[in-house]
N, C-alpha and C positions, 0 to 999 in steps of 0.2 A: 685843666683841672679846676674844680670849683673852689672858689675862695670861701671863707667861712662867714662872710658878712651876711646879716639877716636879709638885706635886699637881694643879694645873689641867690640865697636859698629860696626866697619867695618867688623869684623869677623861675628858678629851676622847678619848684613845686608846680607853679602855674603851667609852665610849658609841658612838663611831664604829664600833668592831668589832661592837657589839651591833646597831646600826641598819642598817648596810650588810651585808645578808645574801647578796649576790650576789658570786660570785668574779670576778676581773678579766676572764677570758676570757668568762664568761657575760654580764657587763655589756657588753663590747665587741660580742659577737654580737647582743645586744638592741639596742644603739645603731644597728646597721646595718639594723634593720627599719623598715618604713613606719610601723608602729604607734608606734614610739619617736619618729619624726620628726613624727608627726601631732599631738602634744600639746605644751602649754606656750606661754608667751608669747614671741613673737619679733617682730622688726621686718622680717620677710621673710627673715631669715637663720636661723641656728641658734638654737633656743630656749635659754633660760636653763638648763633642766633637762638638755638634751642636752649642752650645753657643760660643765655640772657633772659629768655622767656621765663624760666624757672625763678630767676632772681627777681624779675618784675612782679611775679605773683607774690613773692615774699614781701617786696616793698609795698605793694598795694594793700597787703594785709597788716602792715605795720603802722602804728600811730605815728603821725608826722614828728612828734616830739621824741620818739624813740628810734628814729632812723640813725644809722651809723654813718660815719664819714665815708666809708666804702659804698654804702647805699646811695648817698648823695652823689658821689662821683659816678656811680653807675647810671643814675637818673640823667645826669648831664650827657653821658655817652649815648643813652637811649634816644634822647631828644635829637642829638646830632645825627645819629644813624638814620632816624626816621626822616628828618629834613632832607638829608642827602639822597636817600632812597626815593622819596617822593618826587624829587627833581628829575629822576631817571625813568619816569612812568612810560611804559611802552605804549604804542598805538594799539587801538582795537580793544577787544573784549579782554579784560584783565582777570576775570573770575577764576580761571583755572591756570594761572601762570605762576612760575617760580618767583617772579617779582612780588606778587601778592602774598604768596606763602612765606617768603622771607620777612616781609613787613609784619605779617601776623605773628611770626615767632618773636618779634620785638614788641608785640602788644598793640599793633595798629592794623585794623582792617580797613583798607581804602574803599571798600564797598559800603561801609556804614555811613549813613547820613550824619552830618556834623551835629 
């Protein structure tokens, strides 16, 4: 859980901006695809990653000073998820993999250049 110190928030902000490399509109367009909806854990409804993607779009469209505690916590969660998932990169071409699609639901396209 994020603490409320300015230093921690700055670090969260910086890491979130580094990890989430998809623009809000790009992420929204992705979330509308069947590939996006086909991955992730769900109980028959929307997957965790898909729901997260919608929250990320809202966060990216919110001014930094207007972010809620809940949004800051979600940013921490997103950074952690992306770091963990990147460490599990499969061998070979990743373009059409569930691994990439899951990351994209969390706002990170591993095929984009840094």
